[in-house]
Structures are given as structure tokens and as C-alpha cells.
KOLRO-529459 format. One record per residue: chain; x, y, z of N, C-alpha, C in turn. Coordinates in nm, 2 decimals. Atoms other than C-alpha are relative to their C-alpha. Example, Ala and Ser with C-alpha at 12.3 -4.5 7.8 and 13.67 -1.06 7.14 Angstrom:
2
('A', (0.09, -0.12, 0.00), (1.23, -0.45, 0.78), (0.09, 0.12, 0.00))
('A', (-0.09, -0.11, 0.00), (1.37, -0.11, 0.71), (-0.08, 0.11, 0.08))
***
This chain:
167
('A', (-0.05, -0.04, -0.10), (-15.62, -6.57, 10.69), (0.15, -0.05, 0.07))
('A', (-0.16, -0.03, -0.05), (-15.26, -6.54, 10.86), (0.02, 0.03, 0.16))
('A', (0.01, 0.02, -0.16), (-15.24, -6.64, 11.26), (0.15, 0.09, 0.02))
('A', (-0.09, -0.13, -0.05), (-15.07, -6.30, 11.35), (0.07, -0.01, 0.21))
('A', (-0.07, 0.02, -0.13), (-15.05, -6.40, 11.81), (-0.07, -0.12, -0.04))
('A', (0.08, 0.13, -0.11), (-15.15, -6.71, 11.98), (0.07, 0.01, 0.10))
('A', (0.04, 0.03, -0.13), (-15.13, -6.69, 12.33), (-0.11, -0.08, 0.07))
('A', (0.14, 0.04, -0.14), (-15.36, -6.80, 12.68), (-0.06, 0.14, -0.04))
('A', (0.13, -0.12, -0.01), (-15.51, -6.43, 12.66), (-0.04, 0.03, -0.12))
('A', (0.07, -0.13, 0.11), (-15.50, -6.30, 12.28), (0.08, -0.12, -0.10))
('A', (0.01, 0.04, 0.07), (-15.57, -6.48, 11.93), (0.03, 0.11, -0.07))
('A', (0.04, -0.11, 0.09), (-15.55, -6.27, 11.62), (-0.01, -0.07, -0.15))
('A', (-0.06, 0.05, 0.23), (-15.55, -6.37, 11.20), (-0.06, 0.11, 0.00))
('A', (-0.02, -0.16, 0.10), (-15.50, -6.09, 10.97), (0.00, -0.09, -0.17))
('A', (-0.04, 0.06, 0.12), (-15.60, -6.17, 10.59), (0.11, 0.05, -0.02))
('A', (-0.10, -0.08, 0.06), (-15.31, -6.09, 10.32), (-0.02, 0.14, -0.05))
('A', (-0.03, -0.05, 0.09), (-15.25, -5.76, 10.25), (0.05, 0.08, -0.08))
('A', (-0.06, 0.00, 0.17), (-15.09, -5.78, 9.98), (-0.13, -0.04, -0.11))
('A', (0.07, 0.05, 0.04), (-15.39, -5.98, 9.82), (-0.05, 0.16, -0.04))
('A', (0.14, -0.08, -0.03), (-15.59, -5.66, 9.87), (0.03, 0.08, -0.10))
('A', (-0.12, -0.09, 0.04), (-15.38, -5.45, 9.73), (0.05, 0.00, -0.15))
('A', (-0.03, 0.00, 0.20), (-15.31, -5.63, 9.38), (-0.11, 0.01, -0.01))
('A', (0.12, 0.04, 0.02), (-15.68, -5.67, 9.38), (-0.01, 0.21, -0.06))
('A', (0.04, -0.14, 0.03), (-15.70, -5.23, 9.37), (0.11, 0.07, -0.14))
('A', (-0.11, -0.06, 0.14), (-15.39, -5.20, 9.10), (-0.03, -0.02, -0.10))
('A', (0.01, 0.08, 0.16), (-15.54, -5.47, 8.85), (-0.18, 0.10, -0.04))
('A', (0.18, -0.09, 0.07), (-15.92, -5.21, 8.89), (0.05, 0.11, 0.00))
('A', (-0.05, -0.11, 0.01), (-15.71, -4.91, 8.94), (-0.02, 0.05, -0.20))
('A', (0.04, -0.06, 0.16), (-15.73, -4.86, 8.52), (-0.13, -0.05, -0.02))
('A', (0.12, 0.04, 0.04), (-16.08, -5.01, 8.51), (-0.07, 0.16, 0.03))
('A', (0.04, -0.12, -0.08), (-16.17, -4.70, 8.75), (0.02, 0.16, -0.16))
('A', (-0.07, -0.12, 0.14), (-15.95, -4.43, 8.52), (-0.09, -0.06, -0.16))
('A', (0.02, 0.00, 0.06), (-16.09, -4.56, 8.23), (-0.16, 0.02, 0.00))
('A', (0.13, -0.05, -0.01), (-16.44, -4.54, 8.35), (-0.03, 0.19, 0.00))
('A', (0.01, -0.12, -0.01), (-16.37, -4.21, 8.44), (0.02, 0.09, -0.09))
('A', (-0.01, -0.13, 0.10), (-16.24, -4.03, 8.13), (-0.14, -0.07, -0.12))
('A', (0.12, 0.00, 0.07), (-16.53, -4.23, 7.93), (-0.08, 0.08, 0.08))
('A', (0.14, -0.06, -0.08), (-16.76, -4.05, 8.17), (-0.02, 0.15, -0.04))
('A', (-0.09, -0.12, 0.05), (-16.54, -3.75, 8.12), (-0.07, 0.08, -0.12))
('A', (0.10, 0.01, 0.19), (-16.65, -3.77, 7.72), (-0.10, -0.03, 0.00))
('A', (0.15, -0.01, -0.06), (-17.03, -3.89, 7.83), (-0.03, 0.16, 0.01))
('A', (0.12, -0.16, -0.10), (-17.10, -3.53, 8.02), (0.02, 0.10, -0.17))
('A', (0.00, -0.14, 0.09), (-16.88, -3.30, 7.71), (-0.05, -0.07, -0.14))
('A', (0.04, 0.03, 0.12), (-17.02, -3.51, 7.43), (-0.17, 0.02, 0.00))
('A', (0.15, 0.04, -0.03), (-17.34, -3.52, 7.59), (-0.10, -0.16, -0.09))
('A', (0.06, 0.15, 0.05), (-17.39, -3.93, 7.49), (-0.05, -0.06, 0.13))
('A', (0.02, 0.10, -0.13), (-17.52, -4.24, 7.67), (0.10, -0.06, 0.06))
('A', (-0.13, 0.11, 0.04), (-17.27, -4.46, 7.81), (-0.02, -0.08, -0.02))
('A', (-0.05, 0.13, 0.10), (-17.12, -4.73, 7.65), (-0.04, -0.10, 0.14))
('A', (-0.06, 0.11, -0.12), (-17.15, -5.05, 7.84), (0.11, -0.05, 0.07))
('A', (-0.11, 0.04, 0.02), (-16.84, -5.10, 7.82), (-0.01, 0.12, 0.18))
('A', (0.03, -0.05, -0.10), (-16.82, -4.77, 8.07), (-0.02, 0.02, 0.08))
('A', (0.09, 0.08, -0.05), (-17.06, -4.91, 8.25), (0.10, -0.04, 0.15))
('A', (-0.09, 0.01, -0.02), (-16.87, -5.18, 8.33), (0.12, 0.00, 0.10))
('A', (-0.14, -0.02, -0.11), (-16.55, -5.04, 8.42), (-0.01, 0.09, 0.10))
('A', (0.09, -0.04, -0.11), (-16.75, -4.82, 8.63), (0.03, -0.09, 0.18))
('A', (0.04, 0.07, -0.01), (-16.81, -5.08, 8.80), (0.07, -0.12, 0.11))
('A', (-0.13, 0.01, -0.03), (-16.59, -5.29, 8.82), (0.14, 0.06, 0.07))
('A', (-0.05, -0.08, 0.00), (-16.33, -4.98, 8.89), (-0.10, 0.03, 0.25))
('A', (0.04, 0.00, -0.13), (-16.54, -4.88, 9.21), (0.04, -0.13, 0.15))
('A', (-0.03, 0.12, -0.07), (-16.55, -5.21, 9.38), (0.12, -0.10, 0.01))
('A', (-0.12, 0.08, 0.00), (-16.21, -5.34, 9.31), (0.10, 0.10, 0.12))
('A', (-0.13, -0.10, -0.03), (-16.05, -5.02, 9.44), (-0.04, 0.06, 0.14))
('A', (0.09, -0.05, -0.12), (-16.32, -4.90, 9.73), (-0.03, -0.13, 0.03))
('A', (0.04, 0.14, -0.06), (-16.45, -5.24, 9.83), (0.05, -0.10, 0.08))
('A', (-0.14, 0.16, -0.07), (-16.14, -5.49, 9.89), (0.04, 0.07, 0.12))
('A', (-0.02, -0.04, -0.14), (-16.13, -5.50, 10.19), (0.12, -0.11, 0.06))
('A', (-0.06, 0.02, -0.12), (-15.85, -5.60, 10.48), (-0.08, -0.09, 0.08))
('A', (0.13, -0.03, -0.16), (-16.04, -5.82, 10.84), (0.16, -0.06, 0.09))
('A', (-0.10, 0.10, -0.16), (-15.83, -5.89, 11.13), (-0.08, -0.03, 0.08))
('A', (0.06, 0.06, -0.09), (-16.02, -6.10, 11.38), (0.11, 0.04, 0.11))
('A', (-0.06, 0.01, -0.15), (-15.92, -6.06, 11.78), (-0.05, -0.08, 0.09))
('A', (0.13, 0.11, -0.17), (-16.04, -6.31, 12.05), (0.12, 0.06, 0.08))
('A', (-0.08, -0.07, -0.10), (-15.91, -6.17, 12.34), (-0.10, -0.06, 0.17))
('A', (0.07, 0.08, -0.08), (-16.01, -6.40, 12.70), (-0.01, 0.15, 0.09))
('A', (-0.06, -0.06, -0.13), (-15.84, -6.14, 12.94), (-0.12, 0.08, 0.00))
('A', (0.16, -0.06, 0.07), (-16.18, -5.91, 12.80), (-0.07, -0.06, -0.07))
('A', (0.13, 0.06, 0.04), (-16.40, -6.16, 12.71), (-0.04, 0.02, -0.16))
('A', (0.08, 0.05, 0.10), (-16.47, -6.05, 12.37), (0.09, 0.01, -0.13))
('A', (-0.07, 0.06, 0.24), (-16.41, -6.10, 11.92), (-0.03, 0.14, -0.03))
('A', (0.05, -0.14, 0.10), (-16.34, -5.81, 11.77), (0.03, -0.02, -0.15))
('A', (-0.03, 0.07, 0.16), (-16.32, -5.82, 11.40), (0.03, 0.19, -0.06))
('A', (-0.01, -0.14, 0.05), (-16.18, -5.48, 11.22), (0.04, -0.03, -0.14))
('A', (0.01, -0.01, 0.16), (-16.25, -5.43, 10.84), (0.10, 0.10, -0.06))
('A', (-0.06, -0.03, 0.11), (-16.04, -5.27, 10.66), (-0.01, 0.05, -0.16))
('A', (0.00, -0.02, 0.12), (-16.08, -5.05, 10.33), (0.03, 0.13, -0.06))
('A', (-0.02, -0.14, 0.06), (-15.97, -4.74, 10.13), (0.02, 0.10, 0.10))
('A', (0.09, -0.18, -0.02), (-16.15, -4.49, 10.29), (-0.02, -0.05, 0.15))
('A', (0.02, -0.07, -0.08), (-16.18, -4.61, 10.62), (0.01, -0.21, 0.09))
('A', (0.00, 0.09, -0.01), (-16.23, -4.87, 10.87), (-0.08, -0.03, 0.12))
('A', (0.17, 0.05, 0.00), (-16.53, -5.09, 11.01), (0.08, -0.06, 0.13))
('A', (-0.03, 0.06, -0.09), (-16.44, -5.21, 11.38), (-0.18, -0.10, 0.10))
('A', (0.13, 0.08, -0.10), (-16.77, -5.46, 11.60), (0.08, -0.12, 0.02))
('A', (0.08, 0.10, -0.13), (-16.79, -5.66, 11.92), (-0.03, -0.04, 0.01))
('A', (0.12, 0.09, -0.08), (-16.92, -5.96, 12.06), (0.11, 0.01, 0.13))
('A', (-0.03, 0.05, -0.11), (-16.91, -6.14, 12.40), (0.10, -0.17, -0.08))
('A', (-0.06, 0.14, -0.01), (-16.70, -6.46, 12.40), (-0.12, -0.11, 0.01))
('A', (0.19, 0.12, -0.10), (-17.02, -6.63, 12.57), (-0.05, -0.04, -0.13))
('A', (0.12, 0.11, 0.04), (-17.19, -6.90, 12.39), (0.07, 0.02, -0.17))
('A', (-0.02, -0.05, 0.14), (-16.97, -6.86, 12.06), (0.09, -0.18, -0.11))
('A', (-0.04, 0.19, 0.10), (-16.98, -7.20, 11.79), (0.09, 0.03, -0.09))
('A', (-0.05, -0.03, 0.07), (-16.69, -7.25, 11.55), (-0.05, -0.11, -0.11))
('A', (0.07, 0.13, 0.12), (-16.79, -7.40, 11.21), (0.06, 0.07, -0.13))
('A', (0.02, -0.05, 0.14), (-16.68, -7.43, 10.89), (-0.05, -0.06, -0.14))
('A', (0.11, 0.05, 0.17), (-16.87, -7.40, 10.54), (0.02, 0.05, -0.10))
('A', (-0.02, -0.01, 0.14), (-16.84, -7.48, 10.18), (-0.05, 0.13, -0.02))
('A', (0.06, -0.05, 0.10), (-16.86, -7.30, 9.90), (-0.05, 0.03, -0.07))
('A', (0.03, 0.01, 0.13), (-17.02, -7.26, 9.54), (0.12, 0.02, -0.05))
('A', (-0.14, -0.03, 0.02), (-16.62, -7.16, 9.47), (0.02, -0.09, -0.01))
('A', (-0.02, 0.13, 0.01), (-16.42, -7.41, 9.37), (0.18, 0.05, -0.03))
('A', (-0.12, -0.03, 0.05), (-16.01, -7.35, 9.38), (0.10, -0.14, -0.10))
('A', (-0.14, 0.15, 0.02), (-15.70, -7.55, 9.20), (0.10, -0.01, 0.05))
('A', (-0.10, 0.03, -0.15), (-15.49, -7.71, 9.45), (0.08, -0.13, -0.14))
('A', (-0.07, 0.10, 0.09), (-15.35, -7.93, 9.16), (0.01, -0.01, -0.15))
('A', (-0.03, -0.04, 0.22), (-15.23, -7.93, 8.77), (0.08, -0.06, -0.05))
('A', (-0.14, 0.06, 0.14), (-15.00, -8.13, 8.51), (-0.09, 0.01, -0.15))
('A', (0.05, 0.01, 0.11), (-15.17, -8.17, 8.16), (-0.08, -0.13, 0.02))
('A', (0.16, 0.08, 0.04), (-15.41, -8.46, 8.22), (-0.10, 0.01, 0.11))
('A', (0.06, 0.03, -0.11), (-15.53, -8.44, 8.56), (-0.04, 0.14, 0.05))
('A', (0.04, -0.07, -0.08), (-15.68, -8.11, 8.71), (-0.13, -0.03, 0.12))
('A', (0.07, 0.04, -0.14), (-15.77, -8.11, 9.06), (-0.02, 0.17, 0.09))
('A', (0.14, -0.17, -0.12), (-16.07, -7.82, 9.24), (-0.04, -0.09, 0.15))
('A', (0.15, 0.01, -0.09), (-16.15, -7.79, 9.55), (-0.07, 0.09, 0.07))
('A', (0.10, -0.08, 0.00), (-16.40, -7.66, 9.69), (0.07, 0.14, 0.19))
('A', (-0.05, -0.11, -0.07), (-16.36, -7.27, 9.88), (-0.02, -0.02, 0.17))
('A', (0.06, -0.02, -0.12), (-16.40, -7.28, 10.24), (0.05, 0.07, 0.05))
('A', (0.00, -0.11, -0.14), (-16.51, -6.99, 10.55), (0.00, -0.05, 0.14))
('A', (-0.04, 0.06, -0.14), (-16.46, -7.02, 10.88), (-0.16, 0.09, 0.06))
('A', (0.10, -0.07, -0.03), (-16.80, -6.91, 11.04), (-0.02, -0.01, 0.14))
('A', (-0.02, 0.06, -0.10), (-16.83, -6.81, 11.37), (-0.19, 0.05, 0.04))
('A', (0.17, 0.00, -0.03), (-17.20, -6.85, 11.52), (-0.04, 0.05, 0.14))
('A', (-0.02, 0.06, -0.10), (-17.32, -6.72, 11.79), (-0.16, 0.00, 0.10))
('A', (0.14, 0.05, -0.03), (-17.61, -6.89, 12.03), (-0.09, 0.08, 0.02))
('A', (0.09, -0.13, -0.05), (-17.77, -6.57, 12.22), (-0.08, 0.05, -0.05))
('A', (0.10, -0.07, 0.09), (-17.87, -6.38, 11.94), (-0.03, -0.01, -0.15))
('A', (0.05, 0.08, 0.05), (-17.88, -6.64, 11.70), (0.05, 0.12, -0.16))
('A', (-0.03, -0.14, 0.14), (-17.61, -6.38, 11.48), (0.13, -0.12, -0.08))
('A', (-0.12, 0.11, 0.03), (-17.34, -6.57, 11.26), (0.09, 0.10, -0.06))
('A', (-0.05, -0.09, -0.02), (-17.05, -6.36, 11.17), (0.14, -0.10, -0.10))
('A', (-0.11, 0.05, 0.01), (-16.80, -6.51, 10.90), (0.16, 0.10, -0.08))
('A', (-0.12, -0.08, -0.02), (-16.45, -6.41, 10.95), (0.07, -0.01, -0.08))
('A', (-0.10, 0.01, 0.07), (-16.29, -6.54, 10.62), (-0.02, 0.09, -0.13))
('A', (0.05, -0.11, 0.05), (-16.39, -6.27, 10.41), (0.07, 0.01, -0.13))
('A', (-0.01, -0.02, 0.20), (-16.18, -6.29, 10.07), (-0.03, -0.14, -0.02))
('A', (0.00, 0.10, 0.08), (-16.23, -6.66, 10.02), (0.09, -0.02, -0.07))
('A', (-0.08, 0.03, 0.05), (-15.95, -6.77, 9.98), (0.08, -0.14, 0.08))
('A', (-0.09, 0.11, -0.07), (-15.90, -7.09, 10.24), (-0.07, -0.16, -0.09))
('A', (0.03, 0.12, 0.10), (-15.91, -7.43, 10.09), (-0.09, -0.09, 0.18))
('A', (0.04, 0.08, -0.09), (-16.06, -7.69, 10.34), (0.10, -0.01, 0.17))
('A', (-0.03, 0.02, -0.13), (-15.79, -7.78, 10.55), (0.04, 0.16, 0.03))
('A', (-0.03, -0.16, -0.11), (-15.71, -7.40, 10.64), (-0.08, 0.02, 0.08))
('A', (0.11, -0.10, -0.11), (-16.04, -7.31, 10.73), (-0.05, -0.13, 0.10))
('A', (0.04, 0.08, -0.07), (-16.09, -7.64, 10.92), (0.17, 0.02, 0.16))
('A', (-0.11, -0.02, -0.11), (-15.69, -7.56, 11.12), (-0.03, 0.14, 0.01))
('A', (-0.01, -0.11, -0.03), (-15.81, -7.20, 11.15), (-0.16, 0.00, 0.13))
('A', (0.11, -0.01, -0.04), (-16.15, -7.32, 11.30), (0.05, -0.11, 0.12))
('A', (-0.08, 0.04, -0.06), (-15.97, -7.55, 11.52), (0.09, 0.03, 0.11))
('A', (-0.07, -0.07, -0.11), (-15.72, -7.32, 11.69), (-0.12, 0.06, 0.09))
('A', (0.08, -0.04, -0.03), (-16.03, -7.14, 11.73), (-0.05, -0.08, 0.16))
('A', (0.08, 0.09, -0.10), (-16.19, -7.38, 11.94), (0.09, -0.07, 0.12))
('A', (-0.08, 0.03, -0.04), (-15.89, -7.49, 12.10), (0.03, 0.09, 0.13))
('A', (0.01, -0.13, -0.04), (-15.86, -7.12, 12.21), (-0.09, 0.02, 0.17))
('A', (0.13, 0.05, -0.10), (-16.19, -7.15, 12.37), (-0.07, -0.07, 0.08))
('A', (0.02, 0.10, -0.08), (-16.17, -7.41, 12.53), (-0.14, -0.11, -0.03))
('A', (0.13, 0.00, 0.05), (-16.50, -7.56, 12.30), (0.09, -0.15, -0.05))
('A', (-0.02, 0.12, 0.08), (-16.54, -7.88, 12.16), (-0.09, 0.01, -0.18))
('A', (-0.05, -0.02, 0.10), (-16.52, -7.96, 11.79), (-0.21, -0.05, 0.00))
***
């Protein structure tokens, strides 16, 4: 997530759009192969192979399910708004800024941060989680699971200082 705007009233973070378009670009040939394979399955009246089903699943999820998330925190309106943009639409969720807690959570995934011929260093991928205490709801704002611990802590600290909440 990248910081777009930070002032006394508004804080905006946004995922990389380049990453989601690269995933779509890689998954488009899978979708094309799946559609061609399904066309052959229908015309030849045979059962679809595992490869066609695999290409269909990877293509659909990669092209249509990949998302870019934008997080808006606005003090003047006392609102947290999260926009999730996918290829075919945008989903908007709004919450109040009251009783909002921020924490960093590790995932089971790891990313290579340093590599040489003899050493490979991997760090756990972390996500930033917003918790609304009033209705016990958790919101994960790192949708593409690409933050190292330092990046996630930096984003969480920015949100905490913006909201004037202790760590």
C-alpha cells in the first residue's frame, strides 16, 4: 500500500494498480486457453480435462477477482471508507472512526528480502488489520498480501497517529 495523501483531516492509502494489471496480464492466456478448450469440449462432446478446468479457474480468478484497494480515513466526516476495485465493478464499505483499533498481523506466507549465493533471507508477510470494537468486526486493509513487517508497522503507526490512538 502506498500513501497517497496525509493531512490533518484526511489519510489515503492505495494498493498498486500495476501489480493487479500484471496479474491480469499473466492470467489472460489461461482464460483464453480455457475458453478454447471449452469450445472444443462442447463441439466434440467430450469430458473436459483437468488442464482446461485448471486454466479456467486460474483465468477467472486472475482476471476478474484481482483487486485494488483504496482506504480513506476522514476526520471531518468521521468516516473510514474502503473501496475495492475489480475489473467489473467497485465495492464501497463505510465505517465510523470511533472505537477503531489498529494492529499488524503475520500471515503464513513469506517473501524473500535478501538473497545471495549462500544466504536467503525470508520475512513473513504482514497485513494491517482494523478492528471496530463496537461490533467486533475486523477489516484487513492489505488486500494483496505484499507488506513486510516494517511496511505494515509504518502504515499502522501512520493510522494510529492520524487517529491519535496509542500503540
